[in-house]
C-alpha positions as CSV (number, residue, x, y, z in Angstrom):
1,X,0.0,0.0,0.0
2,X,1.0,3.6,-0.3
3,X,2.1,3.8,3.3
4,X,4.7,1.0,2.7
5,X,6.2,3.0,-0.2
6,X,6.4,6.1,2.0
7,X,8.1,4.2,4.8
8,X,10.6,2.6,2.6
9,X,11.5,5.9,0.8
10,X,12.0,7.6,4.2
11,X,14.1,4.7,5.5
12,X,16.3,4.7,2.4
13,X,16.8,8.4,2.8
14,X,17.8,8.1,6.4
15,X,20.0,5.1,5.6
16,X,21.9,7.1,2.9
17,X,22.5,10.0,5.3
18,X,23.7,7.7,8.0
19,X,25.9,5.8,5.6
20,X,27.6,9.0,4.5
21,X,28.1,9.9,8.2
22,X,29.4,6.4,9.0
23,X,26.6,5.7,11.5
24,X,24.4,2.6,11.9
25,X,20.7,3.0,11.1
26,X,19.1,1.2,14.0
27,X,19.8,4.0,16.5
28,X,17.7,6.4,14.5
29,X,15.0,3.9,13.6
30,X,14.3,2.6,17.1
31,X,16.0,5.0,19.5
32,X,18.8,2.6,20.5
33,X,21.8,0.8,19.3
34,X,21.9,-2.8,18.1
35,X,22.6,-5.1,21.1
36,X,26.2,-5.9,21.6
37,X,25.5,-9.6,22.1
38,X,24.1,-11.3,19.0
39,X,22.0,-14.3,19.1
40,X,24.2,-15.9,16.4
41,X,26.4,-18.8,17.2
42,X,29.1,-20.8,15.3
43,X,29.0,-24.3,13.9
44,X,29.8,-26.5,16.9
45,X,28.9,-30.1,16.2
46,X,29.2,-32.7,13.5
47,X,28.3,-36.4,13.7
48,X,27.2,-36.4,17.3
49,X,24.2,-35.7,19.4
50,X,23.2,-32.0,19.4
51,X,23.8,-30.0,22.5
52,X,20.5,-28.1,22.3
53,X,16.9,-28.7,21.4
54,X,14.4,-26.3,19.8
55,X,10.7,-27.2,19.7
56,X,8.4,-25.5,17.1
57,X,4.7,-25.9,16.5
58,X,2.9,-24.6,13.4
59,X,0.1,-25.3,11.1
60,X,-0.2,-28.0,8.4
61,X,0.6,-25.7,5.4
62,X,-1.9,-25.6,2.6
63,X,1.0,-26.0,0.2
64,X,2.5,-29.4,1.3
65,X,5.8,-28.8,-0.4
66,X,6.6,-26.1,2.1
67,X,6.3,-28.4,5.1
68,X,8.4,-31.0,3.4
69,X,11.2,-28.4,2.7
70,X,10.9,-26.7,6.1
71,X,10.9,-30.0,8.1
72,X,13.4,-32.1,6.1
73,X,15.8,-29.5,4.7
74,X,15.6,-26.0,6.2
75,X,15.5,-27.0,9.9
76,X,17.9,-29.8,9.5
77,X,20.6,-27.6,8.0
78,X,19.9,-24.9,10.5
79,X,20.1,-27.4,13.3
80,X,23.5,-28.7,12.2
81,X,24.9,-25.1,12.0
82,X,23.6,-24.3,15.5
83,X,24.3,-27.5,17.5
84,X,20.6,-28.0,17.9
85,X,18.0,-30.7,17.3
86,X,14.9,-29.0,15.8
87,X,11.6,-30.7,16.1
88,X,8.6,-29.4,14.3
89,X,5.0,-30.4,15.2
90,X,2.2,-29.6,12.8
91,X,-1.5,-29.2,13.7
92,X,-4.5,-28.2,11.6
93,X,-5.1,-24.5,11.6
94,X,-8.4,-24.9,13.3
95,X,-6.6,-26.5,16.3
96,X,-4.0,-23.8,16.8
97,X,-6.0,-21.4,19.0
98,X,-7.0,-24.2,21.5
99,X,-3.4,-25.5,21.4
100,X,-2.0,-22.1,22.3
101,X,-4.5,-21.7,25.1
102,X,-3.6,-25.1,26.5
103,X,0.2,-24.4,26.4
104,X,-0.4,-21.1,28.3
105,X,-2.6,-22.8,30.9
106,X,0.0,-25.5,31.5
107,X,3.0,-23.1,31.2
108,X,4.7,-25.7,29.1
109,X,5.0,-26.5,25.4
110,X,7.0,-25.3,22.5
111,X,9.8,-22.7,22.2
112,X,8.3,-21.2,19.1
113,X,4.5,-21.1,18.4
114,X,3.2,-19.9,15.0
115,X,-0.2,-18.3,15.0
116,X,-2.2,-17.6,11.9
117,X,-3.8,-14.4,13.1
118,X,-2.2,-11.7,15.2
119,X,-2.0,-13.1,18.8
120,X,-2.2,-9.8,20.7
121,X,-4.2,-11.3,23.5
122,X,-1.1,-13.3,24.5
123,X,1.1,-10.2,24.9
124,X,1.7,-10.9,28.7
125,X,2.6,-14.5,28.0
126,X,5.3,-13.9,25.5
127,X,8.7,-12.2,25.5
128,X,9.4,-9.0,23.6
129,X,11.2,-9.4,20.2
130,X,12.2,-5.8,19.6
131,X,15.9,-6.6,19.4
132,X,15.7,-9.0,16.5
133,X,13.0,-6.9,14.8
134,X,15.6,-4.1,14.9
135,X,18.3,-6.3,13.4
136,X,16.0,-7.5,10.5
137,X,14.9,-3.9,9.8
138,X,18.6,-2.8,9.7
139,X,19.1,-5.4,7.0
140,X,16.0,-5.1,4.9
141,X,14.3,-1.8,5.7
142,X,10.9,-1.3,7.2
143,X,8.5,-4.2,7.6
144,X,5.2,-4.0,5.7
145,X,2.6,-1.9,7.5
146,X,0.2,-4.8,7.9
147,X,3.0,-6.8,9.5
148,X,3.9,-4.0,11.9
149,X,0.3,-3.6,12.9
150,X,0.0,-7.4,13.5
151,X,3.0,-7.7,15.9
152,X,3.4,-4.5,17.8
153,X,1.3,-2.8,20.6
154,X,1.7,1.0,20.3
155,X,0.1,1.4,23.8
156,X,2.7,-0.8,25.6
157,X,5.5,-0.4,23.1
158,X,6.0,-4.1,22.9
159,X,6.8,-6.3,19.9
160,X,4.9,-9.4,20.9
161,X,5.3,-11.3,17.7
162,X,7.6,-12.0,14.7
163,X,5.5,-11.5,11.5
164,X,7.6,-13.5,9.2
165,X,4.9,-13.8,6.5
166,X,1.5,-12.8,5.3
167,X,-0.6,-14.4,2.6
168,X,-2.4,-12.3,-0.1
169,X,-6.0,-13.3,-0.5
170,X,-7.1,-13.2,-4.2
171,X,-10.4,-14.2,-5.7
172,X,-10.4,-17.5,-7.5
173,X,-13.0,-17.9,-10.3
174,X,-13.8,-20.1,-13.2
175,X,-13.0,-18.2,-16.4
176,X,-15.1,-20.5,-18.6
177,X,-18.3,-20.2,-16.4
178,X,-18.0,-16.5,-15.9
179,X,-17.4,-16.1,-19.6
180,X,-20.6,-17.9,-20.3
181,X,-22.5,-15.1,-18.4
182,X,-20.5,-12.3,-19.8
183,X,-19.0,-11.1,-16.6
184,X,-15.7,-11.0,-14.5
185,X,-15.6,-10.5,-10.7
186,X,-13.9,-7.2,-10.9
187,X,-16.5,-5.3,-8.8
188,X,-19.1,-6.4,-6.2
189,X,-21.8,-5.1,-8.6
190,X,-20.5,-7.5,-11.3
191,X,-20.6,-10.3,-8.8
192,X,-24.2,-9.4,-7.9
193,X,-25.2,-9.4,-11.5
194,X,-23.5,-12.6,-12.4
195,X,-24.5,-14.6,-9.3
196,X,-28.1,-15.6,-10.3
197,X,-27.0,-16.5,-13.8
198,X,-24.2,-18.6,-12.5
199,X,-26.5,-20.4,-10.0
200,X,-29.0,-21.0,-12.7
201,X,-26.3,-22.7,-14.8
202,X,-25.4,-24.9,-11.8
203,X,-22.3,-22.9,-10.8
204,X,-23.1,-20.9,-7.6
205,X,-20.7,-18.6,-5.8
206,X,-19.2,-19.8,-2.5
207,X,-18.3,-17.3,0.3
208,X,-18.4,-18.7,3.8
209,X,-20.5,-17.3,6.7
210,X,-19.3,-19.8,9.3
211,X,-17.2,-19.7,12.5
212,X,-13.9,-20.3,10.7
213,X,-10.9,-18.3,9.4
214,X,-11.8,-18.1,5.7
215,X,-15.2,-16.7,6.4
216,X,-13.7,-14.2,8.8
217,X,-11.2,-12.9,6.3
218,X,-13.7,-12.8,3.4
219,X,-16.4,-11.0,5.3
220,X,-14.1,-8.4,6.9
221,X,-12.7,-7.8,3.4
222,X,-16.2,-7.3,2.1
223,X,-16.8,-4.8,4.9
224,X,-13.7,-2.8,4.0
225,X,-14.7,-2.8,0.3
226,X,-18.0,-1.1,1.4
227,X,-16.0,1.4,3.5
228,X,-16.8,-0.2,6.9
229,X,-14.4,-1.1,9.7
230,X,-14.5,-2.7,13.1
231,X,-12.4,0.1,14.6
232,X,-10.6,3.3,13.5
233,X,-6.9,4.1,13.8
234,X,-7.4,5.2,17.4
235,X,-8.9,1.8,18.4
236,X,-12.4,3.1,18.8
237,X,-15.3,0.9,17.6
238,X,-16.8,2.1,14.4
239,X,-18.9,-1.0,13.3
240,X,-22.4,0.4,13.6
241,X,-22.6,2.4,10.3
242,X,-24.6,2.5,7.1
243,X,-21.6,1.0,5.3
244,X,-21.7,-2.0,7.5
245,X,-25.5,-2.5,7.1
246,X,-25.0,-2.1,3.3
247,X,-22.4,-4.8,3.3
248,X,-24.6,-7.2,5.4
249,X,-27.6,-6.6,3.1
250,X,-25.5,-7.2,0.1
251,X,-24.3,-10.5,1.4
252,X,-27.8,-11.6,2.4
253,X,-29.0,-10.8,-1.1
254,X,-26.0,-12.6,-2.7
255,X,-26.7,-15.7,-0.7
256,X,-30.4,-15.8,-1.6
257,X,-29.8,-15.2,-5.3
258,X,-26.6,-16.9,-6.2
259,X,-24.7,-18.8,-3.6
260,X,-24.2,-22.4,-2.5
261,X,-26.4,-23.3,0.4
262,X,-24.0,-24.9,2.9
263,X,-21.8,-21.9,3.6
264,X,-23.0,-21.6,7.2
265,X,-21.3,-24.9,8.1
266,X,-18.0,-24.4,6.2
267,X,-14.5,-25.1,7.6
268,X,-11.3,-23.6,6.2
269,X,-10.9,-26.3,3.6
270,X,-14.5,-26.1,2.4
271,X,-14.1,-23.4,-0.3
272,X,-10.9,-25.2,-1.6
273,X,-12.8,-28.5,-1.8
274,X,-15.9,-27.0,-3.4
275,X,-13.9,-25.2,-6.1
276,X,-11.7,-28.2,-6.8
277,X,-14.8,-30.4,-7.1
278,X,-16.5,-28.0,-9.5
279,X,-19.3,-27.1,-7.2
280,X,-18.7,-23.3,-7.1
281,X,-17.6,-20.7,-9.6
282,X,-15.9,-18.2,-7.2
283,X,-14.1,-18.3,-3.9
284,X,-12.0,-15.9,-1.8
285,X,-8.9,-17.8,-0.8
286,X,-5.2,-17.9,-1.0
287,X,-3.4,-19.5,-3.9
288,X,-3.7,-23.0,-2.4
289,X,-6.7,-23.6,-4.6
290,X,-4.8,-22.9,-7.8
291,X,-1.7,-24.7,-6.6
292,X,-3.7,-27.8,-5.7
293,X,-5.5,-27.7,-9.0
294,X,-2.2,-27.5,-10.9
295,X,-1.0,-30.8,-9.3
296,X,-4.3,-32.7,-9.1
297,X,-6.4,-31.5,-12.0
298,X,-4.4,-29.5,-14.6
299,X,-7.5,-29.1,-16.9
300,X,-9.3,-27.4,-14.1
301,X,-6.3,-25.2,-13.4
302,X,-6.3,-24.0,-17.0
303,X,-9.9,-22.7,-16.4
304,X,-9.1,-21.0,-13.1
305,X,-8.0,-17.4,-12.7
306,X,-7.0,-15.3,-9.8
307,X,-7.8,-11.6,-9.3
308,X,-7.9,-8.9,-6.7
309,X,-10.8,-8.6,-4.3
310,X,-13.8,-7.1,-6.2
311,X,-14.1,-3.4,-5.9
312,X,-17.0,-1.8,-4.0
313,X,-16.6,1.8,-2.7
314,X,-12.9,0.8,-2.7
315,X,-10.8,-2.3,-3.3
316,X,-9.4,-3.3,0.0
317,X,-9.0,-6.8,1.2
318,X,-7.2,-8.7,4.0
319,X,-4.3,-11.0,4.3
320,X,-5.6,-14.6,4.1
321,X,-3.5,-15.7,7.1
322,X,-0.9,-13.7,9.0
323,X,2.0,-15.9,10.2
324,X,3.2,-14.5,13.5
325,X,5.6,-16.5,15.7
326,X,5.7,-15.9,19.4
327,X,8.2,-17.1,22.1
328,X,6.5,-18.0,25.4
329,X,7.9,-16.7,28.6
330,X,8.1,-20.3,29.8
331,X,10.0,-21.5,26.6
332,X,13.0,-23.6,27.4
333,X,15.4,-22.2,24.8
334,X,14.6,-18.5,24.2
335,X,18.0,-17.6,22.9
336,X,18.0,-20.2,20.1
337,X,14.3,-19.5,19.4
338,X,15.2,-15.8,18.7
339,X,18.1,-16.8,16.5
340,X,15.9,-19.2,14.5
341,X,13.5,-16.4,13.8
342,X,16.2,-13.9,12.8
343,X,17.8,-16.4,10.6
344,X,14.5,-17.0,8.8
345,X,14.7,-13.4,7.5
346,X,18.3,-12.5,7.5
347,X,20.0,-12.6,5.1
348,X,17.0,-13.6,3.0
349,X,13.4,-15.0,3.1
350,X,13.8,-16.3,-0.4
351,X,13.7,-20.0,0.4
352,X,10.4,-19.7,2.3
353,X,8.8,-17.6,-0.5
354,X,9.8,-20.0,-3.2
355,X,9.2,-23.3,-1.4
356,X,5.8,-22.2,-0.4
357,X,5.2,-21.6,-4.1
358,X,4.5,-17.9,-3.5
359,X,2.1,-18.5,-0.6
360,X,4.3,-16.9,2.1
361,X,5.0,-13.3,1.3
362,X,7.7,-11.7,3.6
363,X,6.8,-9.4,6.4
364,X,9.9,-7.4,5.4
365,X,9.4,-6.7,1.7
366,X,13.2,-6.3,1.3
367,X,13.8,-9.8,2.4
368,X,12.9,-11.2,-1.1
369,X,14.4,-9.4,-4.0
370,X,12.5,-8.9,-7.3
371,X,9.3,-10.5,-6.2
372,X,7.4,-9.3,-9.3
373,X,10.0,-10.9,-11.5
374,X,9.8,-14.2,-9.6
375,X,6.0,-14.2,-9.8
376,X,6.0,-13.4,-13.6
377,X,8.5,-16.3,-14.2
378,X,6.0,-18.9,-13.2
379,X,5.1,-20.9,-16.3
380,X,1.3,-20.5,-15.8
381,X,1.6,-16.7,-16.2
382,X,-1.1,-16.3,-13.5
383,X,0.7,-15.2,-10.4
384,X,2.0,-11.7,-11.3
385,X,-1.3,-10.2,-10.0
386,X,-0.2,-11.2,-6.5
387,X,2.3,-8.4,-6.5
388,X,-0.4,-5.9,-7.2
389,X,-2.7,-7.5,-4.6
390,X,0.0,-7.5,-2.0
391,X,1.0,-3.8,-2.5
392,X,-2.4,-2.2,-3.0
393,X,-5.2,-4.3,-1.6
394,X,-3.9,-6.3,1.4
395,X,-4.4,-5.1,5.0
396,X,-4.3,-6.5,8.6
397,X,-7.2,-7.6,10.7
398,X,-8.3,-4.5,12.6
399,X,-7.2,-2.0,9.8
400,X,-6.9,1.0,9.9
401,X,-5.8,0.4,13.5
402,X,-3.5,-2.2,15.0
403,X,-4.4,-5.9,15.5
404,X,-4.8,-5.3,19.2
405,X,-6.1,-7.7,21.9
406,X,-9.7,-6.7,21.4
407,X,-9.5,-7.3,17.7
408,X,-7.9,-10.7,18.4
409,X,-10.8,-11.7,20.6
410,X,-13.4,-10.4,18.1
411,X,-11.7,-12.3,15.3
412,X,-11.4,-15.6,17.2
413,X,-14.9,-15.5,18.6
414,X,-16.2,-15.1,15.0
415,X,-18.5,-12.2,15.7
416,X,-18.3,-10.9,12.1
417,X,-19.4,-14.1,10.4
418,X,-22.2,-14.5,12.9
419,X,-23.4,-11.0,12.2
420,X,-23.6,-11.8,8.5
421,X,-25.1,-15.2,8.9
422,X,-27.9,-14.1,11.2
423,X,-29.2,-11.8,8.5
424,X,-28.6,-14.1,5.5
425,X,-30.5,-16.9,7.4
426,X,-33.4,-14.6,8.2
427,X,-32.9,-14.9,12.0
428,X,-32.4,-11.2,12.6
429,X,-32.9,-7.9,10.9
430,X,-29.8,-6.1,9.6
431,X,-30.3,-3.3,12.0
432,X,-30.5,-5.7,15.0
433,X,-27.7,-7.9,14.0
434,X,-25.3,-5.0,13.4
435,X,-26.4,-3.2,16.6
436,X,-26.1,-6.2,18.8
437,X,-22.7,-7.2,17.3
438,X,-21.4,-3.7,17.9
439,X,-22.4,-3.8,21.5
440,X,-20.5,-7.0,22.1
441,X,-17.5,-5.6,20.2
442,X,-17.7,-2.5,22.4
443,X,-17.8,-4.7,25.6
444,X,-14.7,-6.6,24.4
445,X,-12.9,-3.3,23.7
446,X,-13.7,-1.9,27.2
447,X,-12.3,-5.1,28.8
448,X,-9.0,-4.8,27.0
449,X,-8.8,-1.1,27.5
450,X,-9.3,-1.5,31.2
451,X,-6.4,-4.0,31.1
452,X,-4.2,-1.4,29.6
453,X,-3.7,-3.1,26.3
454,X,-5.4,-0.6,24.0
């Protein structure tokens, strides 16, 4: 987005001034020098049992090739270099929140925990990561705005997470079926026009309204396209507006006129499965749909296209998932955990970007050089648009504010999908659903404001 370009230009200007003066950049950027003690360490063992252990937990990646590379190549090489046995446990993304809660309750678990939405509610249970954030920024320049807002609390001045990656969230659609009705999903008005025709042809649209991550992301993105937000930049609740009601009414109409009927019971893989099975003509999802089609059904992949979120009042979507690592205060090996995180990004994040097949975009844009060129080099010719989506139409949960603890709770209690579903199912009026949801959101914000977190 424009703010990222401004930050990078300002950073480059300061860096050049400091270079000429012979001064390091970190002191100016963060008000302090780089720590004298680095978390780096030399190669110390070969052909014997490692002296250290590092335990990591993260999701089962939707691009299986990434987990294979991360588990069997990346962590093995890193471990040999750092006298460390690295173990990686994978759990389904739907199980991550409960697993995090159980580790905190037991004060025992993994050294590194990867969350898929900003875990601001755990700020008091994790260590600050400002020192390694500073070192990565010295190398690569400013992190992306959505990454900063997903890992930093401006009230407490704490970097509670390490936002190594975010995932652009394009629209997937069937070019052949949309061509049959003479439309493309470039605007929400076009989607509304096409939906009943597509459904009549047996190709309905699929956008979830369920208590799950994909529904959350899609519906918050829809709100933003209509000019509605959960909060403003000052962390004040702004949900109860005409723009919100317009978005909710739009979705209810779209469901009645042109959507598949089971969206209220979807799980995160449901839109993938529906698109890959030929049940729906459009979904809002990361590129896992396209990548899976390329390997399992090449003829389907040839008829799939990806595009930015449709434009309403504006074109403004969300990241699909926000990868944020934390280090618990009770972690056994905090020093090596911090080194592992820093080494993911410095000197480069290129291996993670390429082995995820363009799924994992770097939290620091400078950590992967020539992203557009890499995307354009894919033989399918379809992925170049991700560069535009990442730069112009991808924001954090809670935008235009930070992903604070209240937003974390609102997101993980699925209040936004419930607000939409109540109206689409005819259980509540639009006014009542929006008003009641707003009151609950306000209650959550008051709780976290009273705790000093916002």
